[in-house]
N, C-alpha and C positions, 0 to 999 in steps of 0.2 A: 296729329299723326295717327293713322289706323294700322295696327299690326296685321300682317297677312294672316296670322292664325292666333286669335286671342283665347282659344279654348284650352291652351296648355297650362298645366299646373305649375311647371317650371319652364324656364326659357329654353333649355336644351334637353336633349335626351341622350345622356352619356352611353346608354346601352344600345343605341341604334347602330345599324350597319354603317351609315354615312359618318356618324360621329367617331366611330372607331377608326375609320380610315383617315379622318381629319387628324386625330391624335397621332396616328402613325406618321402622317406627313410632317407634323410638327417635330416629333421625336427624331425623324431621320433627315432633318434639314441639312443642306450642304450649300456651300458657296462656290460657284464656278470660278471665281477669281482668286480663291484662297485654297480650296481643298484639292486642286489639281496642282501638285508642286511644279515649280519652274524647272526643277531638275529632270522631271519626266518629259516635259516638253522639249527641253534641251536634248535629251536622249533621242527623242523622235527626230529632231532636226539632224543630229549627228548620223543616225542610222539611215536616213533618207539621202544624206550627202555622201556616205561612205559605201553604200551598196553599189558596186560597180555594174552589176547586171540590170539595175533599174534604169529603164529608158523613159523617154518623154511620154510615150503612150501609157505606160503603167502609172507614171506619176499623174498624168491627166485623169486617169480613172479615179485616183484618190481625190484629186481636186473636185471632180464632179460629184463624188459621194459626199464630201464635206459641204459642197454647195447645195446639194439636194436636201441633206439633213437640215442645214441651216434654214433653207426656204420653207421646209415643211414645219419646223418648229415655229417659225415666225407666223406662218399661215394659221396654225391651230391656236396660237396665242391670240390672234385677232378674232378668230371665228367662234370661239367658245362662249363669248359673252351672252348671246341670246338664250342659251340654256340656263345660265344663272338668273336671267330675268324672269323666266317662266316658272321655275321651281318655287313651290310654296312651303317647302319644309326647310327650316333654318339650318338644320344639321347638313342637309344636302347642299344648301347654298354655301355653307362654310367649306365643304369639301371642294366644290367646284371653284370657289375663290382660291383655294390652295392649289388647285390644278392649273388655273390660269397663271398663277405666280410661278409654278414649276416649269410650265412651257416657256415662260419668259427667260427663266434661268438657262434652259436648254439652248435657247437662241443665243444667249450670251456666251455659252461655252463654245459653240461652233464658230461664232465671230472671233473669239479669242484664239481658237486653234488656227483659223485662217491667218490672222495677223501675226501670230508668234511662231507658226511652223510653216504653213503653206507658202506664204509670201516670201519669207527669207530664203527658203529652199529654192523657190522659183528663180529668185534673183541670183543666188550663188551658182546654180546649175546653168544659168543663161537661157532658161526656157522663156517662151512667150508669156508675158504677164497677163493675167486674167482677173476678173472680178467675181466674187461669189454670187453676184446677181446677173452674170452674163447669161443671156437667153440660150446659149449653146448647150447649157447643162440640163435644160428642162424639156423633156419630150412632150409631144402633144398629149399622150396618154397620162402623163404625170400631172400636167396642168388641168386636164379634164377631171381627174380624180379629186383634186382639191377644189375645183370649181363646183363640182357636185356636192361636196361636203359643205362648202359655204352656203350653197342654196338650201340644203336640208336644214342647216342651223338657222338661217334667216327666216325660213318658213314658219318657225315656231312663234315668231313675234306677231304674225298676222293670222296664223291658223294652228293654234296649239291644241292638237288632238292626241290621244294616246298613240294612234298609228304614226303620226308625224314625229312624236317623241321617239318611238321605237326606231324609225328610219334615221333620225338624227344620231342616236346612240350607235346604230349600226355603221353609219358612215364614219363617225369620228373615233369612237372608242374601240370598235370591233374590227374595222378595216385599216384605217390610218395607223392606229397605235398597236392593235393586237396582231395584225397580219403584215402590213407593209414594214412597219418599224422593226418588229421582232425578226422578220426575215432578214432585214438589213443588218441587225445586230449579229445574227447568225453568220452572215457573210463576213462582216468585219472581224469577228472573233476567229473565224477560220482562216482569213487571209493575212491578218496582221499579228497573230499571237506567236509565241515562241515555238509552239508545236502546232503547225498547220495541219488541218484535217484533210480529208480527201475530197472536200466539197469542190475545190478548184482543181480540175484535172489538167494542170499545167506544170511545166518544168521551170517556170520563172521564179527567181529568188526575190521574194518580197520581204522588206525589212520588218522587224519587230517594232511595233509602235506602242509602247507602254503608256504614254500620256493619253493617246487617243482612247485606248481600251479602258483606262481608269475613268475617263469622263463618261464613256459609254456605260460603264458599270453603274455609275450613279444615276444616269438618265434611265437606264433600264429598270432600276429599282423604283423610281418615281412612276414610270409608266406601267409597272405591274399593278400599282394601286389604281391607276386610271382605268386599266382594262377590267380589273375586278369590280370597280364601281359601275362601269358600263354594263358588264354582264349581269350584275345584280339588278340593275335598273330594268334591263330588257326582260329578264326572267319575271320580275314583278309585273311588268306591263302585259306579258303573255298569260301568266298563271293566276294573277289577281285582278287585272284590269280588262281582261277579255280581248286583247289584241290577238288576231289570228297569227299563228306561228308562220303561216305562208308569207305574210308580209316581211318577216325577218329573213326567211330563207331566200325569197326572191331578191330582197335588197342586197344581201351579202353575195349571192351568186352573180348578180348583175354587175357588181363592182370587181369581182375576181379577175376578169380579163384585163381591166385597167391596171390592176396590181401586177399581174404577170407580164404584161406588155412593158410596164415601167421598169421592171427588173431586167428584162431582156434588152431594153433600149440603152441601159447604162451599165455596160459590162466590158471586160477585157475580151476582145474578139478571139483571143487565144484560150479563153476559159469556157468551161461547160456551165451554162446557166441552168441546165435541167434540174440539178439538185435544189437550187433556190426556188425555182418555180414549183417543184413538187412539195417543198417545205411550206410554201404559201398555201397551196391547195389543201394540204393536210390541216393547216391551222384553221382554215374556213370550216372544214368538215368537223373538226373538234369543237369549235365554238358553237356551231349549229346543234350538235349533240347535247352539249351542256345546257344550252338555252332552252331547248324544246322538251327535254326530258324532265318531268316534274320531280323525279327522284334524284337527279344529278345534283352534285354539290360544287360550288365555286371553291377553288383552293383558298386556304387561309391567307390573310394578307401577309403574314410573315414568310410564307412560302413564295408568294408572288414577288416579294421584294428581296428575296435572297440573293445577295451579291455574288455568292459562290457558284450559282448555277452556271453550268457550261453550255456551250452551243449544242453539244451532243445531247445533253439532258433536256434542253429546250425542245429539241427536235422530237423527243420522245414523250412530251407532255400528253 
């Protein structure tokens, strides 16, 4: 056996950025089958069944959102492996291994939510039964966004260059997780919390879903780490490895239309999607600023995984 790097005095570097994130992942471990109480999911079912103003169109919006999240988590669980193969730093490999594990847990949560909340409510309300893999839920733009991400990741196996690594991180960590997912969390929190914000300019009465929001809070904490790791990696590629920041700008900006089209394709026709689209655009601009400014700092991991951060605070990052 030949070690990838036999020049190290010790096996690991506990002071490295990646190792610090790995330790944080271990410390903040959660179990999607145990740490989301049955009582919260039961409350979600009850609220969905007893909200008189909830119609089938609104419920189908929720179904589509759960289906989209579940598919997205499944896709990134599958597509991250090439990055783990090409990294030559053991601490970074350990972090990516923890990330793949966490994406798999997120997939499990959305599967559980469909089985224990969506399906029973569908049956009791007498709505048309659907599957979380039904193609009706996935717009062409959404599919293209994930297809491009898969291509960018697989390219690393045959053509691992600093530029291609930067593009892969941009697709996966900085668009899928940092922009699309965080924008969706913002929308979830605004739509299904006890105190709804003004993001949805509608008069419809959406139920409070504490079980869903509890799961989202854990997932958002995990993905705060993932985004931070991706941002650190891209900054290193730009400021230490010589990748032209135009590569990063162009990659992020080229994917933004797919993000905004995906957000607009899966919404309540009675709701205003403009705030979500603007939120996504702001996220891209913020990420570009932090990545390209040599003096900018990535937020500390404890801040990125803070479970008390509200949707409004996220919007102001």
